[in-house]
N, C-alpha and C positions, 0 to 999 in steps of 0.2 A: 544389685540389679542395675544395669545400664539404663538410664532414664532419658528417653528422647525428649529434646526440647528444654532440658534443664542443665544447670551448671552443677558439676560434680567434682569432688576431689578423688582422683583414682590413683592407683599404684602401678608403676611400671613393672610388668610381669615378663616381657620378652622384647628383645631388640632384634631388628632386621635391617637389611640394607635400605629398605624403603620407609622406615619409621620405627615406632615402638608400639607394642600392644599394651593396653591398659585394662586393669580389672579392679574390682573392689578389694580383693586380697590376692596374694601370690598364687593361690589355688583356685581362683575363680574360673568357672567354666565359660562364663560370658566375658568376652574380651572385645575391645574396640581399638581400631587403628588410629594412631596419631601420626599423620604423614611426616616425612623427614623434614620438610621445610618448616614444620611447626614445633619440632623437638628442640627444647633448650639445650645449649651446649653442655657437654660433660655430664648429662643426666645418666643415672645408674639404675640398675635393677633394684626394686623395692622402694625407690624414691616416689614421693607423692607429687601430683601435679593437678592444678585446677583447670578443667576443660569444660567446653560446651558440647553437647551431643546433638548432632543433626544428621541429615542425609545428603550425600553428595549428588552430583548431576546424574550419576548412574543408579541412584536410589539405594545406595549402600550406607548403613549407619557408620558414622565417622566422627572423630573428635577434633576439636580445634581449641587452641589457646586464646583465640580471639573471642571475647565475650560480646555477643550482639546486644543491641539496644532493647531487645524484647525477648523474654523467656516465657515458658509455658504458663498459661493462666494469668499473665500480667498484661498491662496495657502500656502503650507508648505511642508517641507521635512519630510516624515514619513518612518519608517522602516517596511519592509515586515516581518511579523511574520510567515506566513504560506501560501502555495500555494495549492489550492484545485481544484476540478473539475469545480467549478463555478467561480473561480477567486482567487485573493489574498486577504488576510486579513492583515490590517495594524494596527500598534500600534499608537494610537493617544491620549493616556493618560487616556482612560476610560476603565471600566471593559469589556465592549462589544467592540470587535475590529471592525474596519471599513472595509467594503467590497469594493474592487476594481474589478469590473466585467471584464472579459476577453475583452469584446467589448470596454471597456474604456481604454485599454492598447495600447500605441503606440509602445511598444516592450514588449516581454515577460520579466517578472520580476522573481527574485529568492530570496529565504529566506535570510534574513540578509542584503539585499540591502536597501539603503536610496534612496527614489524616490520622485520626485516633483509631487504633486497632488493638485487638487482643490476639494472642497466639493460641492455637488449638491443634489437636491431631485429628485429621479427617478419617473417613471410613476406610481409606486406602493406606492408613498408617503413615500419612505424610504431614509435615508441619505446614499449616496454612494460617493466614490472617483473616480476621473477621471484624467488620465495623459494628456488629451487633454485640456491644460490649456490656450490656446491662448486667449480665450474670457474673461479670469479671470485676465489677466495681466494688469498692469497700463501703461499708456502712458505719464505720467507726471514726467519722471525721471529728476534728477538735472544735468544730464551729457550733455556735448557738444562735438563737433567734436574733434577727436584726444585724448580724454580721454581714459584711459585704464580701463577695467571693468572685473569682473568675472561673470560667469553664468553657467547654466546647460542646456545641450541639451535635449529638451523634445520631439522633433519630427523631422524627416528628410523626406522631400518630394523632390524627384529628380528635379522636375520642378522649385522649388523655392530655396532650400538649407536646411540649418540646423536651426531650430527654437530654440532660446535660451532665457531662462528666466534670465535676468540680475539681479543679487542680489536676485534671486528667486522671483522677483516681477515685473520687467519691461520687455516690449515686444521688443525682439531683433531678428535679422535674419542675419545669415552668408550666403550671396547669393551663389548660385552654383559656380559662377566664382571665388569666394574667397576660395573655398574648395580645398586647395592644400595638404591636408592630410586627411586620412579617419577618420570620426567621427561616433560615435554610440550614441543612446539614453542613457541618464544618464551620459554622459561624462561631466566632469567639464572643462571649457575652460577659458583661459585669452585671451581677444580680445581688439582690438582698434576700437573705434567708427569712421566710415568713413562718416556717414551721419545721421543727425537727421531730419526725415521727418516732413512735416507740421502737421501730425496727432500725432507726438510725438514718433512714433516707431523708433527703432534704427537699422541702418545697421552696420554690424560688419565685421572686418577682423582679421584673425589670424596672419597677417603679419604686420611688422612695415612699416613706410613710406618708399618710394622707396630708398631714399638716405641712410637711416639707414639699411634697409634690404639688400642692395646691398653687404655690407661687409660680412654678414652672408651667403648670397647665393654664393658669390665668394669663400668663404672658403670651403663650402660644395662641390661645383663643383671641386675645386682643390683637395680635399681629395679623391673624387671618381676617379679623373684622376690618382692620385698616386697609389691608390689601384688597378687600371686597368693596371698598368705597364707603365704609362706615355702617353697613347693614348686612346681617346674616339671617336667613330664614329659619333659625333654630332657637329653641328655648327649652325651659325645664319640662315642657310637655311633649317634646319631640321624641319619637320612638328610639329606643336604645340602640337598635341595629343601625339606624341612620346616623346616630351620634358616633358609633364606633367606626363606621365607614368613612365619615367626614373628618373626624378628629383623632382617631385611634385612642379614644377614651371610653371608659365605662360611663353609664348614665350618671352615676353618683359623682364620679370625678368631674364630669362636665358641669354638673349643678354646683359643685363646690367652687369650680373655676369662675363661673359667671357670677356666683354669689360674692366672691372676692371682688370682682370688677364692679359689681353693683354697689357694694359697701364702700369702695374707694371712690365712687362717683364717676367712673369711666364709661358706664353704659346705662341704658334704659332698657328694661324688658317689656316688650309689647306682646299683643296677641299674635302677631305675625313673625316675631323674631327678636333679635337683640340689635340695639342701635347705639352707635358711639355718641357720647356726649362731648361735643367739641369744647 
């Protein structure tokens, strides 16, 4: 069977002036053309050749010896070449650019951007790209809890958090409660694995372990305190939403930070806020 969007090793079953026809066997009813400019020199009937199957500009199934950066059901970073009224066109290494329809974009894309996409076949039997890569990511990563990883944010849903493709391949999520700084689709992030679920999906955090992060948090709070002239109207009783808005910290992280500053003798905690000790 000739498989659209996949790399296959097929057999030369017929030669013509404009190329060769390929099939799974010499008697295959289904054949696909490999154009003349793609045919290796001195190739003969019955010889095998590795090709990628796609559709040309006239919507005909055709073979090419050029293997693109993306194949069916896989993910890859591709560059946006053009944005039009029907979507964006991506460079995937073939003469015919790959369409990313507007409805398959999790955020608007711009010319020159590199974006993470998967390849699928649409209802019209055409190859298209999608930024909705959740179902295409693997869950068999080699990582364990507390490992540090790199990934790309491919979708943000307020109720869940920021969805991340770790290594552009594995399924990860930064839960909403771990989002202490703003992120947007296509951001590259370094994160720490805080949980490997039973199904292999990864929960991530942008922050270090509490005892490591405490030093950085305390330093950041103290810097803000000095910039404010030595007093900030926030303390351990301040509402958690206010703390998050002002410091991008959870209430517990803020309390650990000011606790560290208090222990080291840098601040005094009063009923109205925190005060620097000169």
